[in-house]
Backbone as ProteinMPNN parsed JSONL, in Angstrom:
{"seq_chain_A": "SNEEQDLTVEGKVKSVLIENTLAQEVFEKQILVPWDAFCVELL", "coords_chain_A": {"N_chain_A": [[-11.792, -9.85, 10.631], [-10.885, -10.506, 14.03], [-8.595, -11.817, 14.615], [-5.225, -13.023, 14.002], [-4.306, -14.185, 10.755], [-3.079, -16.556, 8.4], [-1.81, -15.721, 5.165], [-1.893, -16.333, 1.76], [-1.007, -15.543, -1.468], [-1.787, -16.398, -4.642], [-0.27, -16.088, -7.706], [0.633, -12.944, -9.281], [0.623, -9.637, -7.998], [-0.87, -7.031, -9.639], [-1.717, -4.401, -9.149], [-2.502, -2.318, -6.3], [-5.638, -1.565, -5.284], [-7.295, -0.529, -3.232], [-6.515, 0.242, 0.122], [-6.145, -0.105, 3.671], [-4.032, -0.565, 5.084], [-0.517, -1.233, 4.74], [-0.289, -2.963, 1.998], [1.797, -4.294, 0.642], [3.582, -4.907, 2.681], [2.066, -6.777, 4.11], [1.954, -8.85, 2.205], [4.646, -9.594, 2.157], [5.105, -10.527, 4.791], [3.145, -12.444, 4.976], [0.993, -12.633, 6.711], [-2.097, -11.732, 8.0], [-3.224, -9.217, 10.11], [-5.489, -8.248, 12.783], [-8.12, -6.428, 11.362], [-6.804, -5.645, 9.016], [-7.124, -4.612, 5.68], [-7.561, -4.766, 2.197], [-7.698, -4.349, -1.37], [-6.825, -5.926, -4.294], [-5.565, -6.043, -7.673], [-4.978, -8.752, -9.686], [-2.474, -10.222, -11.847]], "CA_chain_A": [[-11.592, -10.75, 11.742], [-10.079, -9.939, 15.108], [-7.492, -12.741, 14.862], [-4.232, -13.141, 12.933], [-4.564, -15.261, 9.808], [-2.087, -16.733, 7.342], [-2.242, -15.224, 3.865], [-1.133, -16.773, 0.6], [-1.527, -14.98, -2.714], [-1.325, -17.129, -5.814], [-0.178, -15.143, -8.814], [1.338, -11.697, -9.002], [-0.232, -8.473, -7.814], [-0.668, -5.995, -10.655], [-1.833, -3.115, -8.469], [-3.316, -2.244, -5.095], [-6.727, -0.645, -5.592], [-7.737, 0.096, -1.983], [-5.833, -0.353, 1.276], [-6.115, 0.623, 4.932], [-2.765, -1.013, 5.646], [0.45, -1.368, 3.652], [-0.511, -4.291, 1.433], [3.079, -4.926, 0.312], [4.107, -5.449, 3.941], [1.274, -7.979, 4.395], [2.39, -9.895, 1.281], [5.977, -10.045, 2.56], [4.996, -11.283, 6.046], [2.13, -13.482, 4.754], [0.121, -12.682, 7.883], [-3.07, -10.655, 8.172], [-3.505, -8.916, 11.509], [-6.862, -7.751, 12.891], [-8.634, -5.271, 10.637], [-6.137, -5.381, 7.736], [-8.052, -4.698, 4.546], [-7.072, -4.227, 0.936], [-8.244, -4.936, -2.585], [-5.758, -5.915, -5.291], [-5.797, -6.574, -9.011], [-3.955, -9.749, -9.987], [-2.145, -10.401, -13.264]], "C_chain_A": [[-10.768, -10.054, 12.818], [-8.938, -10.868, 15.503], [-6.499, -12.698, 13.708], [-4.569, -14.332, 12.056], [-3.42, -15.34, 8.815], [-2.669, -16.234, 6.029], [-1.316, -15.758, 2.791], [-1.799, -16.187, -0.635], [-0.927, -15.768, -3.862], [-1.362, -16.17, -6.996], [0.56, -13.897, -8.386], [0.342, -10.555, -8.903], [0.124, -7.434, -8.87], [-0.721, -4.616, -10.009], [-2.69, -3.261, -7.218], [-4.372, -1.181, -5.353], [-7.17, 0.148, -4.369], [-6.95, -0.554, -0.855], [-5.992, 0.526, 2.503], [-4.875, 0.229, 5.72], [-1.788, -1.12, 4.483], [0.385, -2.792, 3.114], [0.806, -5.005, 1.144], [3.696, -5.571, 1.552], [3.368, -6.739, 4.325], [1.725, -9.125, 3.499], [3.749, -10.454, 1.684], [5.911, -10.923, 3.805], [4.066, -12.485, 5.921], [1.262, -13.718, 5.986], [-0.81, -11.472, 7.843], [-3.273, -10.451, 9.664], [-4.912, -8.317, 11.582], [-7.077, -6.432, 12.147], [-7.803, -4.858, 9.43], [-7.172, -5.513, 6.626], [-7.404, -4.081, 3.321], [-7.745, -4.957, -0.211], [-7.16, -4.815, -3.647], [-6.256, -6.445, -6.627], [-4.651, -7.524, -9.31], [-3.693, -9.799, -11.481], [-2.803, -11.642, -13.795]], "O_chain_A": [[-10.034, -9.111, 12.526], [-8.375, -10.736, 16.59], [-6.865, -12.379, 12.576], [-5.054, -15.356, 12.536], [-2.854, -14.317, 8.429], [-3.877, -16.315, 5.807], [-0.095, -15.647, 2.901], [-3.009, -16.321, -0.823], [0.291, -15.804, -4.036], [-2.377, -15.52, -7.246], [1.053, -13.807, -7.261], [-0.652, -10.511, -9.628], [1.276, -7.012, -8.978], [0.122, -3.762, -10.283], [-3.488, -4.189, -7.091], [-4.04, -0.024, -5.613], [-7.395, 1.355, -4.456], [-6.738, -1.767, -0.866], [-5.978, 1.753, 2.402], [-4.692, 0.635, 6.868], [-2.218, -1.096, 3.329], [0.94, -3.715, 3.709], [0.914, -6.208, 1.38], [4.266, -6.659, 1.472], [3.987, -7.685, 4.813], [1.867, -10.254, 3.969], [3.982, -11.657, 1.568], [6.585, -11.951, 3.874], [4.19, -13.443, 6.683], [0.851, -14.843, 6.269], [-0.366, -10.336, 7.675], [-3.472, -11.416, 10.401], [-5.468, -7.923, 10.557], [-6.32, -5.473, 12.292], [-8.07, -3.802, 8.855], [-7.997, -6.426, 6.641], [-6.783, -3.021, 3.391], [-8.29, -6.048, -0.039], [-6.634, -3.727, -3.878], [-7.232, -7.192, -6.699], [-3.484, -7.147, -9.201], [-4.562, -9.467, -12.287], [-2.648, -11.968, -14.972]]}, "name": "protein", "num_of_chains": 1, "seq": "SNEEQDLTVEGKVKSVLIENTLAQEVFEKQILVPWDAFCVELL"}
């Protein structure tokens, strides 16, 4: 998307598999900015 979006992750992240942005920073801010992308494994 080319717009900011709220992000909520239910559960805990076990690992980050793929990222083009710092996923941990996204989780802390709970906001996705345009073109953020990542794939995580949840516990």
